[in-house]
N, C-alpha and C positions, 0 to 999 in steps of 0.2 A: 730849433732841433734840439730833443734832449740828448742827455748824454747816453741813455742806453743806444740810441743809433751809433753815436759816433766811437763808444768804445770798442766794439768789435773791430775796427778796422785801425785801429792805433798802431799796430805793429807794422802795417804796411805803408804808413806815412813817410816811414825813413827810405822807402824804395820807389821813388817817383818815377823811376825809368822802366818800371814793370807794368806801368797803365798810365793811360794817357786817353783824352777825348779832344775833337776836334769838330767845329760845324762853321759853315759860311753860308751866305746866301746874298742874292743880288736881285735887285727889281729886273733890270734889264743888261744882257750882256751881247754885244755886237760883235758878231764874226767878222763880216764884211760890209762893206758899201761900196758897190762897183759903180758909183754915178758921182760927177760932178767932181770939181777940182779938190775938194776936201776929203775924198774918200779914203785916201789913206790916212789922215788925221784921225777920223773915226774909226777906224778897223780897231778892234780890241777895247773899245769903251764898256766899261761896267758902271752902271749907275746904282745908286743907294747899296753899297755894299756894307755888311756886317758880318764879322767873325769873332768866334770865341774860342778857346782853349783851355785845357787843363792837363796835370795837377798845378803845375807853377803858371797859374791862371792869368789870363790876358784876354782883354776884349778890345774891340776897335771897332768903329763906325766911321766910313767914309762916305762923303757926298757924292764924289764920282773918281774914277780911276781910268787911266788910260791916255786920254786925249792932252796933247801939249797946250799949254795956257791956262788949264783950268787950276785954281787954286788947290793946293793939297788940304783940303780942311778935313779934319780928323777929330774923333775924340777917342782917347786911349786910357786904359786902366790895367794895372796888372798887380800881381801878389807883392811886388815891390813898392807900390804905391797902391794899396787898397782902397775901396771906395766906389763911390758913383759920380760920374761927372757929366754933364750937358753942356753942349756948345751949340750955336747957331752960327751960320755962315750967310754972307750977304748973296744976292742974285748974281750970276755971271752972265755977259753977253759976249759971245765969238761971232766969227763971221761963219761958222760951220754949225754952231748951236747957241741955245739960249737956256740956261739952267737957273730955277727960282731958288730962294732961301731953303737953306735946309736945317733940320733940327737932328742932332746927333746925341746918341748916348750910350755910355759904356760903363759897366759894372762888373768888379772883381774883388774877391776876398782872398784871405790867406789860407782857406779850406779848400773846395772843389767848386763853387760855385762862379760862372763867369757869363755874361751876358752883354749884348749889343743890340740896338736899335738904330736904324738909319731911315731918316724919313727926307728924301733929297730934294723935293719939290718939284715942280712941273717941268720937263724936258722937252724941248723943241729942236729935233734935227733938220738943218738946211744945207746938204750938201751943195747944191746947186745955186746958193745965194739969191735964190727967187722965190720959190714955192716950198714949204714945210714936207719932207718926207713921212716924218714920224712924229707923234707926241704922246708922251707919257703924261697921263694927268695927274694934277696934284691930289695929294693923298695916297700916293703908294707908299710902302716901306717894306723894309726887309728885318728880319731879327734872327740871331743866333744866339744859342744857350750850351753849355754842358753844365752838367751837375751829376752827384753822386744819388743814387736811387734804391730804393728797396725793389728786390725782384720777388713777385708772387712765387710762392713754391720751394724758397729757398730761404736760407737764415743769412748767408753772404749777400753784401750788396754788389751792384754794379754800377757802370757809368753810362749815362744817356746824353747824346748830342741830337740836338733839335735844330732844323733849319726851317725859316717859313718866309713866304714872299706875299705880301697883301697888294695886290694890284687895283687900282679902280677900274682904269679902261686905258686902251692904247688905239689912237686912231691915225690911220694912213691918209696922205692926201687931203690934209686939211682945208676947206674953203673950195675944192674943187669939184667938177662933176664925178669924179672917181672916189670920193670920200669913203672911207671905211672904218667903222668903229667896233672894236671888241671890247666887251663889258665882261668882268670877271663876277660870277656870282657867287664863287666859292673859292678859297683861298688854297694852294698848294701846301703841303708841308711834308717835310721828312725827318723820322725819328728812327734812331739807331740806339739800341740798348747791349752794351756788352755784360754777359752776366757771367761769363766763367765757365758756364755750363752748357746744354742743349738749349736753354733758354734765351741765349742769344737771338736777337731778333731785328729786323728792320720793318717799318711800317710807312707805306707812302699814301698820301691822299692826294689824288689828281683833281685839279680845277675843273669847275664847271663854267663855261663861256657862252656868252650870247654875241653872235656876229651879226651887225646891221649894214647892208651895201645899197649902192645905189638902185634906184627903182624899186625901192620898198622890199628887196630881198632880204631875208632873215634866215639865219642857222643858228643851231644850239649843239654844242660839243660837250659832253658829259663823262666820257668814258676814255682810258687809255688806247691810243692807237686811232680814235676816230680823226678823221681829218676832213677839209672841204677846200676845193679849188673854185676861186671867185674869178671870171675872167674881166679883164678891165680894158678900156680902150678911150681914147679920147685925150684932151691935154690934162696935165697934172700928173699923170701916172707914167707916160712912156712917150715915146716918139709918136705922133700922130699921123705921121707920114707912112709908118710902117704899121705891121701888124698889131695888135692889142697885146698886151701883158697879162699875167696871172698872179693872183695872190692866194699862196699857199698857206694854210693855217692847220696845224696838226698838234694833238695832245701827246706828248712824249710820256715814256715809262720810266721806270728806275732800274738802274743799273747796280747790282748789289754783289758781294762777295762776303759769306757769312762762315764763320767757324766758332767753335766753343769759346775761343778767347779774345777773337777780333772780329770786327764789322766794318766793312767800307761800303759806302753807297752813294750815288750820283743822281740826279734827276733833273731833266729839262721839262718843266712843267708845259710850256707851249712854244712851240717852234714856229715862226713867221719868216716867211721866205715871200719876195716880190720878184718875179722872173719877167725880163723883158725878151724881145725877138732875139736881142745879141746876147743873152746871157743874164747872169742873176744881178739884180740890182740893190737888193737888201737881204742880208740874212742874220737874224736877231732870236735870241732866246729870252723869253719872259718868264721869269720865275727858275733862276739858275740856282741849284741846291745841293750843298755836299757835306757829308758827314763821315765820321769815323769815331772808332772807340775800340780799345784794348784793355784787357784786366788780366791778372794771373789765373791759371787754372782753378775753378772753384769759387772765383769771385772775389770781392776785396773783404778779406778777414776771414774767407773760407779756408775749409780744407781742401786739398785736391781732390778730385772725383776719379772714380775709375771711368773713364769715357770709352771703353771698349766693348760695353754689353750693349747688345742690340735692343731695340725699342720695344715696350711690352706690347704685346698682343692680347687684345680683347677678345670676348666672345664673337663668333662670325667674322674674324679674321681682321676686325678694324684695327688700327695701329694707333695706339695713345702715343701721342706725340709724334712728331714729324722730322725730317731732316730739314734743315733750313735749305732754300733755295740758293743755289751759287755756291754750294760748299766746295772747298776746293778738292781736287781729285785726290784719292789717298788718304783722307783724313778720316778718322775712325768715325763711326756712328755715336750718336749721342747716348750718354749711359743714364740719364734721369728717366725714372719710371715714375708714371703717375698711379700712386698706389693711395686710396684713401684712407686716412688715420684711422688705426683701430680696426682695420678690416681683415688684415694678414698678420699673423704672427712673424716677427721678425725673426732671421735666421741666428741660430745661436742662443736662442732664447729658451730656457727652463721651464717646464710647466710648474704651473701654480702650484705651492705647498696643499697638500692634502688631496689632490687630485689624482697621483698615481694609484694603481689598484695594489691591494696589500700583497705581500709575498706570497707565492704560491697559489695566488689566486687567478683562476681563468677569466677573460673578459667576457662580460654579459653575451649572450646570443643575439648575433645581428649589429654588433659593434666591434669597429676596429680599435686596436690599440693607436694612440697618438703617434708613436714614432712609426706606424706604418702608413700614415698619410702621403699620398704621393705628390712630390713637388710638382709645381707649374708655373710658366710666368703668368698665367691668367689669374687674376686675384679673384677667389670666390669667396663670399661672405659667410662668416661662421658665427654661430650664435655663443655669445658668451654668458654663461649663466650668473644670477645674482649671487649675492654672499647668503641670503636666506633659501636659495632653492637647494633640494637634496643633491647631494653628492654620490656618484656611483657606489660608495662604500654604504652609505646610509639607507639608499633606495632598497625597498623589499622585493626581491625577484619573484615574480607572478609564474610559479610552476604548478604543475599538477598535484604535488603532495599537500602544497600549502592549501589547495581549493579542496582537498579532501579532509582536511583537518577542520576547516572552517564548517563545513556540511555536518561532520560528526558533532561537533559542539552544537549547531543548531538543532539536531534531533534530541541530543540529550536535554537541551532546554525544554522543548516541547514536551518529552516524556514527563519530566518534573513537573511541568504546569498541570499536565491532565490527571497525575496522581494527586496533587494538591486539591484539584477541582471536585476529584470524587470524595476525598476524606471530609471536605467541608459539608457535602451534600448530605452523606451518612449521619453526621451530627446533628443536621438541622431535621 
């Protein structure tokens, strides 16, 4: 990063309390597991956890968080000990779960960048000690990052927080007649940018998943809010003596709160529920994402903006720019106007030298003085004459008097030519 990018924000580095960013992601978050003797131990399990924050940068990657007995294997870096570190952890085998070896990476510097990457290895949950309930395939990982970024359309910088979960596949009731597999064709991600202006934003990309169930049944979900319920029966999924259970799979959306100076957002990419006749057997979130960021008004290194102006209205009533979704009630509307450079004269700017009409001179017919131009929020294009183009002072006015003079001169020239011609003929 060059010095020109860092220089504009040098004066806010001494005020770290005025800005911050945080991001976290988990491959799997288990809310409840209401089956088997180990259901209490499994409650609150988080697999493949990565987190990052700034400006006092810190980054942590953890293999798993929550269940007792799992070694607290983590990789951590901070501004006090900057740099990058990678750790590996051995496989873990407990009565209620099996966890493969993990690879964890954390990076932090003394500036604004912090990132974490957690590859937890394969996870198998065995709450009933006999048949596996849930398996997260090897190759899944989560990542989190915070950093300072340039914001298009403004000179001041912003803070960005990014959370992402890359999941290969999840299987329920592995090895049983009710086996069901969810494959992730694309990964969920959540990005928040705090700009200090109306350009503060949240972007969420929902995953696309393909579901394969028993008897050749297949399903595809690729939009927020889509869900499918798959009936299950037989051994391996629920009590075979009672009615069958159901697996409910749904794609969650993003919950956000956006203002000019701050943004908070969370997303549950995929919710997985296994429901039996007597209640819930499993409630889990695959791809748990959380981001937040805040900066001073105007951005990092920027001047405070007037955020009380209404948005610019273009021709036809279309609004240029929009109020961010989830803006707190009572907060003023965005003040930034989308105005093409060079298309509208800024307020308070004097006309160019030599363009004002001379003293006592009336404007030409059909032309209005520059000062009489009406002001409007609609940006209307104006033509800017080049330096070689004639100005209003040097242009020849085309009046009736000038036309008469030109006609008289022409008649005089014709008469002189006729006289000269007669004189030449007489001599010859």
